N, C-alpha and C positions, 0 to 999 in steps of 0.2 A: 771233091763234095765229100768224100768221108771225113776227111781231116776236119772239114770247117764243122760237119754234124759233131765228133768227138770235142773238140774243141769249145763249141757251145753247148755242149751236154755236161763237160767238165766244169765249166764255167757255171752254169745252171747251179750243180750238187755243190760249188764249193761256197756260192753266196745262201745256200738253204742252211748247210750244215756251219756257216759262220752265224749266221742268222740264229738258228736251233743254239749254238753255244753261249750267244749274248742271252739267249731268255734263257736260258737253264743259269746263266750267272746270276742273274734279275733273280730267278725263282729261288735260289740258293740265298741270294741275302735278303729276298720281302718273305717269302716263308720258310724257308727251313732253321737258319739263324734266328729267326722271333720266337719260330716255335720253340727250337732248343734254348730261348732264353726264358719264355713262359714258361715253361715244364720247371725250368731251373730255378726259379725266382716265385713259382706256385702264383703267376701273373694272370689272372681267368680273364682280364679286360683284353690284355695283349691278345691273348689266346684267340678271345673271339673275334679281334680286328682282322686276324688271318683268312677268317671265313666269310664267303658271300653270305648274303640273308637269305639265299636260296640254298642253302648246305641241305643236301644230302647224306645223313650220315649212319652206313650200314656196323654194324658188329656181327661178324660170322660166327662168335663163338656164342655169342649171346641171345642171335638170330633175332636181332631189332634190327626198326630201320626208326630214324629219329630226324627231326630239323633241328634248325641251328639252336633254339631256345631250350628246349631240352637237352641237349645236348652239352651247352655250356652253362646251363645252370647244375647241370652233375661235378664240372670241374669247380665251378666256384665254391659248392657245399666240401668238396674233398679238400679243395687247398685253402679255405678260409680261415685254417687257426696257424699257417706257416711253420708248421712242427716237420712237416716231410723232407725228407732229402733224396732228392733223386736226380738223376742225366738220363739224357735219350740223347741216343744217336741214328744216323740213319745209312743203308749202304742201298744200292739199286742196283738192282735188275733189266731195266728200262726206262727209258728217258725219251721222249717225243713232243717237241713243242713248235707250233707253226702259228702264224697268224691269232697271237692271242688266244690262245688254246694251248694245255698241255694235259698230259698222262704221265703220271709217272709209278713206276712198280718198284717195290723195293723188300726190304728187310729194315725194321727196327730192333735197337737193344734200348730197354729201361732198365736202369740199376735205380734198385731201393738203396739207403743207407750205403751209400759209394766210401770204398777206403775204411772201411768199419767192418768187425768181425761178424756182422750181420747180410753184410751187403749182399743182395741176391737181385739177379738179372731174368729178364724175363725178355721174349722174342717173339715176333711176330710179321706177318709180310702182309704188306700193305699196297694200295692201290688206288691213287687219289687222281682225280681231275681238275685242272686248275683253268679260271679263264680271268683276262684280264680285264678289270673293271673300273674305269673312269683313270685309266693308265694303270692300275697296282695290280699284282696277282693276287688272287686270291683261293682258296682251297673251296671248288664247289660240291665235288664229289669226294667222302673219304669213306674209304671201306678199309677193316682190317681182321686178321684171323690168325689164330696159332698153330692153325692146320693138324689142330687135334694135339697139339703141344709137341710137331714133329718141326719146328723153327727151334732151331739153338745157335752157338756162337759159331759152328762150322757152317751153316747156314747162312750168317751176318758176313763172316769173314771171305766166303766164296763170291759174294757181291761185289758191285766196285764202288769204289769210293767216291763221295760225295761232288767233289771237285776232278773224275774223270770223264770228261766231257768228250772223252772217245767210245763210250759204252755202245753206241750204235754205230759207230762206224772203224769196226776194226783194221 
């Protein structure tokens, strides 16, 4: 009886881990690859498309809470001249996905004027909540903060790589 119980438990955990891994791969493709592309190409429309119409955007440093329209308008204004050169990358502290919903916490690195003498990187901790809408992952809640400028390159490198899907299953 014990053997059957543990076999069923192991099978259930394996299916759940596989399902989560597939969801995280989809999130990487649908959200993070396009998020990066939008930032690098200053494409506010692509950026907008990643977010739910019901987005709640919280800026910890600015103590602000915005909806999608105001949040995206800020990027439209900032990116309209297309002169800015920037890259963004993500590493993760926790990734959970199940039944069309996901929560991801991590560290981002935003670099302005990459590969120049003026290069400057900024870091922050983020927490996003995603949900599938019409079969596509969307960002529903997005929070970030520099944690009083305590997030840095060391914090970034300590977090897990974007393709490390064993983050929650060491």
